[in-house]
C-alpha positions as CSV (number, residue, x, y, z in Angstrom):
1,X,51.4,45.6,-12.7
2,X,54.2,43.2,-11.9
3,X,57.0,41.9,-14.4
4,X,59.2,38.8,-13.4
5,X,62.4,39.9,-15.3
6,X,63.3,35.9,-15.2
7,X,60.5,35.8,-17.9
8,X,62.5,37.9,-19.9
9,X,65.2,35.6,-20.7
10,X,62.6,32.7,-20.7
11,X,62.1,32.3,-24.6
12,X,60.0,29.0,-24.0
13,X,58.1,30.5,-21.3
14,X,57.1,34.0,-23.2
15,X,56.0,31.7,-25.9
16,X,53.5,30.0,-24.1
17,X,52.3,32.6,-22.8
18,X,51.4,34.1,-26.7
19,X,49.5,31.4,-27.5
20,X,48.1,33.8,-30.5
21,X,51.6,34.7,-31.7
22,X,51.3,38.8,-31.3
23,X,54.6,39.2,-29.5
24,X,56.3,39.8,-32.7
25,X,53.2,42.5,-33.9
26,X,53.7,44.0,-30.6
27,X,57.2,44.3,-30.7
28,X,57.3,46.2,-34.0
29,X,54.8,48.7,-33.0
30,X,58.1,50.8,-32.1
31,X,59.8,51.1,-35.5
32,X,55.8,51.6,-36.7
33,X,56.3,55.3,-34.4
34,X,59.8,56.0,-35.6
35,X,58.6,55.3,-39.5
36,X,55.4,57.6,-39.1
37,X,57.4,60.3,-36.5
38,X,59.8,60.4,-39.9
39,X,56.7,60.5,-42.1
40,X,55.3,63.3,-40.1
41,X,58.3,65.5,-40.5
42,X,59.0,64.7,-43.6
43,X,54.8,66.0,-44.3
44,X,55.8,69.0,-42.5
45,X,53.6,68.4,-39.7
46,X,55.7,70.3,-36.9
47,X,54.0,73.0,-38.4
48,X,51.1,72.0,-36.9
49,X,51.9,72.5,-33.7
50,X,53.2,75.0,-31.3
51,X,56.1,72.6,-30.0
52,X,56.0,70.5,-33.0
53,X,54.0,67.5,-31.2
54,X,51.3,65.6,-32.4
55,X,47.9,66.1,-30.9
56,X,47.3,62.9,-30.1
57,X,48.3,59.2,-31.8
58,X,45.7,57.3,-32.3
59,X,46.2,53.5,-32.4
60,X,44.3,51.9,-35.1
61,X,43.1,48.4,-35.0
62,X,40.6,45.5,-34.2
63,X,41.5,41.9,-32.8
64,X,44.8,41.0,-32.2
65,X,46.4,44.2,-33.5
66,X,44.6,46.4,-31.1
67,X,46.9,45.3,-28.2
68,X,49.5,47.1,-29.6
69,X,46.9,50.3,-28.4
70,X,47.5,49.0,-25.0
71,X,51.1,48.5,-25.0
72,X,52.1,51.9,-26.3
73,X,50.0,53.6,-24.3
74,X,51.4,51.4,-21.3
75,X,54.9,52.7,-22.3
76,X,53.4,56.5,-22.5
77,X,51.6,56.1,-19.6
78,X,49.7,59.4,-17.9
79,X,52.3,61.5,-18.4
80,X,53.6,61.5,-21.9
81,X,53.6,64.6,-24.2
82,X,50.4,63.6,-25.9
83,X,47.6,60.8,-25.3
84,X,48.0,57.8,-26.4
85,X,44.4,56.3,-27.6
86,X,43.7,53.0,-28.6
87,X,40.4,52.7,-31.7
88,X,39.7,49.1,-31.8
89,X,36.6,49.5,-34.8
90,X,36.7,50.0,-38.3
91,X,37.2,53.5,-39.7
92,X,38.5,56.4,-37.8
93,X,37.1,58.9,-35.3
94,X,35.4,61.8,-36.2
95,X,37.9,64.3,-34.0
96,X,40.8,62.8,-36.3
97,X,42.6,65.1,-38.1
98,X,45.9,66.8,-39.5
99,X,47.7,67.4,-36.1
100,X,46.8,63.4,-35.2
101,X,49.1,60.3,-35.5
102,X,47.4,57.0,-36.5
103,X,48.8,53.9,-36.1
């Protein structure tokens, strides 16, 4: 994937490529992750894993909101400390449990 950094300063060009106006939703993903981390800590989730990490991060969403899963997975990359998995259907997969973070 190639990113033309000149685009980052051109808001009109960015807006023209975001016909569904999803960019603000994608941009809020980091806030959701931070809020989830705080909630997980308050709930005592650190006790669930030896290293204090969740088993996985599941980004659930259908339609446009499912784009956040791809963005977060791309940012985390294959070498991230936990897998980031997108789930593009209603409900949750059967494997999701208390040691997972669901966004």
